[in-house]
C-alpha positions as CSV (number, residue, x, y, z in Angstrom):
1,M,19.9,13.5,-6.9
2,K,16.8,12.4,-8.7
3,N,15.8,9.4,-6.5
4,P,17.6,9.9,-3.1
5,T,17.9,7.0,-0.7
6,T,17.1,7.6,3.0
7,V,18.2,5.3,5.8
8,E,16.6,5.7,9.2
9,R,17.6,3.6,12.3
10,K,14.3,2.9,14.2
11,S,15.9,0.8,17.0
12,E,18.9,-1.4,17.8
13,R,17.5,-4.1,15.5
14,E,15.6,-2.1,12.8
15,V,16.8,-0.1,9.9
16,V,14.4,1.5,7.4
17,T,15.8,2.3,3.9
18,T,13.5,4.1,1.5
19,R,13.9,4.9,-2.2
20,T,11.7,5.6,-5.1
21,F,12.5,3.6,-8.3
22,N,11.5,4.6,-11.8
23,A,10.1,1.0,-12.4
24,S,7.0,-0.9,-12.1
25,A,6.1,-2.6,-8.7
26,R,6.7,-6.1,-10.5
27,V,10.2,-5.1,-11.6
28,V,11.2,-3.8,-8.2
29,F,9.8,-6.9,-6.4
30,E,11.8,-9.2,-8.7
31,A,14.9,-7.0,-8.1
32,W,14.7,-7.7,-4.3
33,T,13.3,-11.3,-4.4
34,K,15.2,-13.1,-7.4
35,P,18.8,-13.9,-6.7
36,E,19.8,-13.5,-10.4
37,R,18.2,-9.9,-10.4
38,L,19.7,-8.8,-7.0
39,K,23.1,-9.8,-8.1
40,Q,22.8,-7.3,-11.1
41,W,22.4,-4.3,-8.9
42,W,22.9,-4.8,-5.2
43,V,26.7,-4.2,-4.9
44,P,27.8,-1.1,-6.6
45,K,31.2,-1.6,-8.5
46,S,32.5,1.6,-6.7
47,C,32.3,0.0,-3.3
48,G,35.0,-2.7,-4.0
49,L,33.1,-5.8,-2.9
50,T,32.1,-8.8,-5.0
51,L,28.9,-10.7,-4.4
52,L,30.0,-14.4,-4.1
53,S,26.6,-15.9,-3.5
54,C,23.0,-14.8,-3.1
55,E,20.2,-17.1,-1.8
56,I,16.7,-15.8,-1.4
57,E,13.5,-17.6,-0.3
58,A,11.2,-14.6,-0.2
59,R,8.2,-16.1,1.7
60,A,7.0,-16.0,5.4
61,G,9.5,-18.2,7.1
62,G,12.0,-18.2,4.2
63,K,15.7,-17.4,4.5
64,Y,18.1,-15.1,2.8
65,R,22.0,-15.1,2.8
66,L,24.4,-12.9,0.8
67,E,28.1,-13.6,0.9
68,Y,30.8,-11.0,-0.2
69,D,34.4,-11.3,-1.0
70,L,36.2,-8.5,0.9
71,G,39.7,-9.3,-0.8
72,D,42.7,-10.6,1.0
73,S,41.0,-14.0,1.4
74,K,38.2,-12.4,3.6
75,T,34.5,-12.9,3.3
76,M,31.6,-11.5,4.9
77,A,28.0,-12.7,5.0
78,F,24.6,-11.4,6.1
79,F,21.5,-13.5,6.5
80,G,18.2,-13.7,8.2
81,S,14.7,-14.8,7.7
82,Y,11.4,-13.3,6.5
């Protein structure tokens, strides 16, 4: 694999994901902080989920929320604050 992803559980509440991208820092930052960009890549088609909504307010004290369609009229969301 050219750019492997590593995931390390640091504690009960902290997970660190590391990956190197072949893109400029600006493009990677936008991919994580602009909802229209995150929607383009965050959920791989192969995982069978659909990203229903994506809200990102990437600033200190800002919030994020992503909601998924799991099928069979089930949804799942994860959210938090910066």
